[in-house]
MIDOSE-1310 file (N, C-alpha, C; in nm, 2 decimals, decimal comma, always signed):
residues 79
xxxx	+1,23/-0,08/-1,50/+1,18/-0,09/-1,36/+1,29/-0,16/-1,28; +1,32/-0,10/-1,17/+1,42/-0,16/-1,08/+1,38/-0,28/-1,01; +1,47/-0,36/-0,96/+1,44/-0,49/-0,90/+1,36/-0,48/-0,77; +1,38/-0,37/-0,70/+1,29/-0,36/-0,57/+1,14/-0,35/-0,60
xxxx	+1,11/-0,26/-0,70/+0,97/-0,24/-0,74/+0,92/-0,37/-0,80; +0,99/-0,44/-0,88/+0,95/-0,57/-0,95/+0,92/-0,67/-0,84; +1,02/-0,70/-0,76/+1,01/-0,81/-0,66/+0,89/-0,77/-0,56; +0,89/-0,65/-0,52/+0,77/-0,61/-0,43/+0,64/-0,62/-0,49
xxxx	+0,63/-0,59/-0,61/+0,50/-0,61/-0,69/+0,46/-0,75/-0,70; +0,56/-0,84/-0,72/+0,53/-0,98/-0,74/+0,49/-1,04/-0,60; +0,55/-1,00/-0,49/+0,52/-1,04/-0,36/+0,38/-0,99/-0,32; +0,34/-0,87/-0,35/+0,22/-0,82/-0,31/+0,11/-0,89/-0,39
xxxx	+0,14/-0,92/-0,52/+0,04/-0,99/-0,60/+0,01/-1,14/-0,54; +0,12/-1,20/-0,50/+0,10/-1,34/-0,45/+0,05/-1,35/-0,31; +0,09/-1,25/-0,23/+0,06/-1,25/-0,08/+0,01/-1,12/-0,04; -0,11/-1,08/-0,08/-0,16/-0,95/-0,06/-0,20/-0,93/+0,09
xxxx	-0,24/-1,04/+0,16/-0,28/-1,03/+0,30/-0,17/-1,04/+0,40; -0,05/-1,07/+0,35/+0,06/-1,09/+0,44/+0,12/-0,96/+0,49; +0,11/-0,86/+0,41/+0,18/-0,73/+0,43/+0,09/-0,62/+0,48; +0,14/-0,53/+0,57/+0,06/-0,42/+0,62/+0,13/-0,30/+0,62
xxxx	+0,09/-0,21/+0,71/+0,15/-0,08/+0,72/+0,27/-0,07/+0,81; +0,32/-0,17/+0,88/+0,42/-0,17/+0,97/+0,55/-0,23/+0,91; +0,66/-0,16/+0,92/+0,78/-0,20/+0,86/+0,84/-0,33/+0,92; +0,84/-0,34/+1,05/+0,89/-0,45/+1,12/+0,81/-0,58/+1,09
xxxx	+0,68/-0,56/+1,09/+0,59/-0,67/+1,05/+0,61/-0,72/+0,91; +0,64/-0,63/+0,82/+0,67/-0,66/+0,68/+0,80/-0,74/+0,66; +0,90/-0,70/+0,75/+1,03/-0,77/+0,74/+1,01/-0,92/+0,79; +0,92/-0,94/+0,89/+0,90/-1,08/+0,94/+0,82/-1,15/+0,84
xxxx	+0,73/-1,08/+0,77/+0,64/-1,15/+0,66/+0,73/-1,19/+0,54; +0,83/-1,10/+0,51/+0,92/-1,14/+0,40/+1,00/-1,26/+0,44; +1,04/-1,28/+0,56/+1,12/-1,40/+0,60/+1,03/-1,52/+0,58; +0,90/-1,51/+0,60/+0,81/-1,63/+0,59/+0,79/-1,66/+0,44
xxxx	+0,77/-1,56/+0,35/+0,73/-1,59/+0,22/+0,85/-1,60/+0,11; +0,97/-1,55/+0,15/+1,08/-1,54/+0,06/+1,21/-1,57/+0,12; +1,30/-1,61/+0,05/+1,44/-1,63/+0,10/+1,52/-1,51/+0,05; +1,55/-1,42/+0,14/+1,64/-1,30/+0,11/+1,76/-1,31/+0,20
xxxx	+1,87/-1,34/+0,13/+2,00/-1,35/+0,20/+2,06/-1,22/+0,24; +2,03/-1,12/+0,18/+2,09/-0,99/+0,20/+2,00/-0,91/+0,29; +2,06/-0,86/+0,40/+1,99/-0,78/+0,50/+1,94/-0,65/+0,44; +2,03/-0,59/+0,36/+2,00/-0,46/+0,29/+1,88/-0,48/+0,19
xxxx	+1,89/-0,59/+0,12/+1,78/-0,61/+0,02/+1,65/-0,63/+0,09; +1,65/-0,71/+0,21/+1,53/-0,74/+0,28/+1,47/-0,61/+0,33; +1,56/-0,52/+0,39/+1,51/-0,40/+0,44/+1,45/-0,31/+0,33; +1,51/-0,30/+0,21/+1,47/-0,22/+0,10/+1,33/-0,27/+0,05
xxxx	+1,32/-0,40/+0,04/+1,19/-0,46/+0,00/+1,08/-0,43/+0,11; +1,11/-0,44/+0,24/+1,01/-0,42/+0,34/+0,97/-0,27/+0,34; +1,07/-0,18/+0,32/+1,05/-0,04/+0,32/+0,96/+0,00/+0,20; +0,99/-0,05/+0,08/+0,91/-0,02/-0,04/+0,77/-0,07/-0,02
xxxx	+0,75/-0,19/+0,03/+0,62/-0,24/+0,05/+0,54/-0,16/+0,14; +0,61/-0,12/+0,25/+0,54/-0,04/+0,36/+0,50/+0,10/+0,30; +0,59/+0,16/+0,23/+0,56/+0,30/+0,17/+0,45/+0,29/+0,07; +0,46/+0,18/-0,01/+0,36/+0,16/-0,12/+0,22/+0,14/-0,05
xxxx	+0,21/+0,06/+0,05/+0,08/+0,03/+0,11/+0,02/+0,15/+0,18; +0,12/+0,23/+0,25/+0,08/+0,36/+0,32/+0,03/+0,46/+0,22; +0,09/+0,47/+0,10/+0,05/+0,57/+0,00/-0,10/+0,52/-0,06; -0,11/+0,39/-0,08/-0,23/+0,34/-0,13/-0,34/+0,37/-0,03
xxxx	-0,32/+0,35/+0,10/-0,42/+0,37/+0,20/-0,46/+0,52/+0,21; -0,35/+0,61/+0,20/-0,38/+0,75/+0,20/-0,46/+0,80/+0,08; -0,44/+0,74/-0,04/-0,52/+0,77/-0,15/-0,66/+0,73/-0,14; -0,68/+0,61/-0,09/-0,81/+0,55/-0,07/-0,89/+0,65/+0,03
xxxx	-0,82/+0,68/+0,14/-0,89/+0,77/+0,24/-0,93/+0,91/+0,18; -0,83/+0,96/+0,09/-0,86/+1,09/+0,04/-0,97/+1,08/-0,07; -0,97/+0,98/-0,14/-1,08/+0,96/-0,24/-1,21/+0,94/-0,18; -1,22/+0,87/-0,07/-1,35/+0,85/+0,00/-1,39/+0,98/+0,07
xxxx	-1,30/+1,06/+0,12/-1,33/+1,19/+0,18/-1,39/+1,28/+0,07; -1,33/+1,28/-0,05/-1,38/+1,36/-0,16/-1,51/+1,31/-0,20; -1,54/+1,19/-0,20/-1,67/+1,14/-0,24/-1,78/+1,18/-0,14; -1,74/+1,19/-0,02/-1,84/+1,23/+0,09/-1,87/+1,38/+0,08
xxxx	-1,76/+1,46/+0,04/-1,78/+1,60/+0,02/-1,88/+1,64/-0,09; -1,87/+1,56/-0,20/-1,94/+1,59/-0,32/-2,08/+1,53/-0,30; -2,17/+1,60/-0,24/-2,31/+1,55/-0,23/-2,39/+1,63/-0,33; -2,50/+1,57/-0,38/-2,58/+1,65/-0,47/-2,65/+1,76/-0,40
xxxx	-2,65/+1,88/-0,46/-2,71/+2,00/-0,40/-2,85/+2,00/-0,44; -2,93/+2,05/-0,33/-3,07/+2,05/-0,36/-3,11/+2,18/-0,45; -3,19/+2,15/-0,54/-3,23/+2,26/-0,63/-3,33/+2,35/-0,57; -3,31/+2,48/-0,58/-3,41/+2,57/-0,52/-3,50/+2,61/-0,63
xxx	-3,63/+2,61/-0,61/-3,73/+2,64/-0,70/-3,78/+2,78/-0,67; -3,76/+2,88/-0,75/-3,82/+3,01/-0,74/-3,95/+3,03/-0,80; -4,04/+3,08/-0,73/-4,18/+3,09/-0,77/-4,20/+3,24/-0,81
């Protein structure tokens, strides 16, 4: 596992409410919770966190939409 995924995972576990779906907000949140001396590393971390949370939100939206579509069908009784 590369360091971007590992560090991002650790940060998301420790501070799940600090990060959101906006890249710039995630860069600022990183500055609050971690000391990242490299601009490139900070941007890579913020970008990975952003894309990870967006994918997670899209999956949750898709699974809830699928759950709504699958409704029990009414049985028809033929006499």
